[in-house]
Residue, then its C-alpha position, 0 to 999 in steps of 0.5 A: x009149225x016152228x022150223x027145225x033147230x040149225x047150227x050156222x058159222x059166218x066165216x070172213x077169211x082175211x089176209x093182213x086187213x084186221x081194221x077191215x075186219x074189225x069194222x065188220x065184226x059188230x055187224x056180223x055179231x048183231x047179224x047172228x043175234x037176230x037169228x032165232x032158233x039158230x045156234x050161231x058164231x062168227x069164224x075168222x079165218x086169218x091167213x096171216x101166219x103172224x095173226x093180226x086180224x086174231x090179235x085185233x079181234x082179242x084187243x077189241x072184245x078185251x077192250x069192249x069195242x065189240x058190244x056183245x055179251x057173249x063176243x068171246x063166244x059168238x066168235x071164233x079166229x083160227x090162224x091159217x098159215x098155209x097161204x092162199x084163198x083155197x087153204x083160208x077156205x077150206x079151213x073154214x070148211x074144217x071149222x064148221x065141219x059140225x055146222x049145218x049151214x056156213x055163210x060165206x062174206x068178204x073183209x072188205x065187205x058190209x052187210x045189209x040189214x037182215x042179210x043173214x037172216x034173208x040167207x036162211x030163209x030163202x035156204x029153208x023155203x027153198x031146201x037149195x044146196x046153196x043161196x047167193x045174193x048181189x053185191x053192191x060197190x061202193x066207192x070210198x071216193x067218188x070215182x070218174x063215169x069210166x070207173x063207175x060204168x065199169x062192169x066189175x062194179x054193176x053186177x047182175x040182179x034176178x028175181x029171189x028163186x032164181x036158179x045159179x050155176x055157180x057164185x062167189x064166196x062174197x055172199x054164200x050160204x052152203x049146206x054143209x051136210x051135203x058138201x059134207x057127202x061129196x067131200x067137197x073142197x077149195x081146189x088149190x089151183x086156184x089158190x093165188x088166181x081166184x075162181x076157187x069158190x066158181x069151180x066149188x060151187x059148179x061142182x056143187x050144183x053138178x053133183x048135188x043139185x039146186x043152188x039159188x038166188x036172194x036178191x034181197x040179201x044184199x052187202x056191200x063192198x067198200x072200193x079204195x080209191x086205189x082201184x077205183x081206176x082204169x088200170x085196175x078195172x082192167x087188169x080185174x076184167x082180164x083176171x076174171x075172164x081168165x079164171x072164167x075160162x080156165x074153169x070151165x076147160x078143167x070141167x071137162x077132159x079129152x077130145x071135150x076140151x080141146x073143143x071148148x078149148x078152141x071155142x073159148x079162142x075164138x070168143x076171147x079173140x071176138x071180144x078182144x076185137x070187137x071191144x076194141x073197135x067200138x071202143x075207138x068210136x066210143x071216144x067222147x067226154x060226156x058220161x055217157x060216152x065214158x060209160x060207153x067206152x067202159x063197156x067196150x074196153x073192159x069186155x076187150x080186156x075180157x077176151x085177152x083174158x080168155x085168150x090167155x088162159x085158153x093158150x097158156x093157163x091163168x097168168x094172172x095171179x093177184x093173190x101170189x105172196 
């Protein structure tokens, strides 16, 4: 029996990266064409009030760079002037309000072969409220062993079908009927810190059901040279830990929040102290020693981030304008 027809948007939220979007767009259109029995389009939410991505896409389509007979019909571009991640992602939810599925991918990523079809297949086979998959880092320039081994670039893999409690919007399919029923949106408190996607998906799972992993639906994150540095990695480790702790503190209230705050304070201090001590013992010139040191220093930075979030709230705002 054939699967019921569905409609789908693939959303890309972007801010002043028109070149990245121009590179990504043809690949997304190719993925959309592979879907059978699905009404689909690519949705670009340009968070630049000047519309830099909108103008670049219009030029690409007019110039024939987008090799698709229905390019202008399959691409829907909107400008969201309100700044921040939450505003851009909420605009994507609004634009996809009448769609069955919404799939997010970042503007600095490229989809692997069959990525979109694999996400949809797992959704159809499991009935999950969301499906997420792996992100593999691809360096524009080969970094040193410390950077290459940093956990921020070496993400976990899981068997397909594994339930997950939260996910990022860099590779995520959402059941829009469930999102609409619950009235979910991305919390503006995370607009400039990040973590809005983790908070959103944790709420989705807590209120609606299971979200699962699809290990075959791979996207590649392009890592430019300016991010392949110790400074960037450790800053990212602190920020990720800040948002990790802050999201979980906002999950609860009252005495539960006070208890969790105390637990996180102890955890952050332990990670910081133990990670720092072990990093000192892992000093050395070899690649193996560098990799071990990177893991310990990453853990120590994460501990500092947890402490910051529990004592003062998030202090790192990488997306501030």
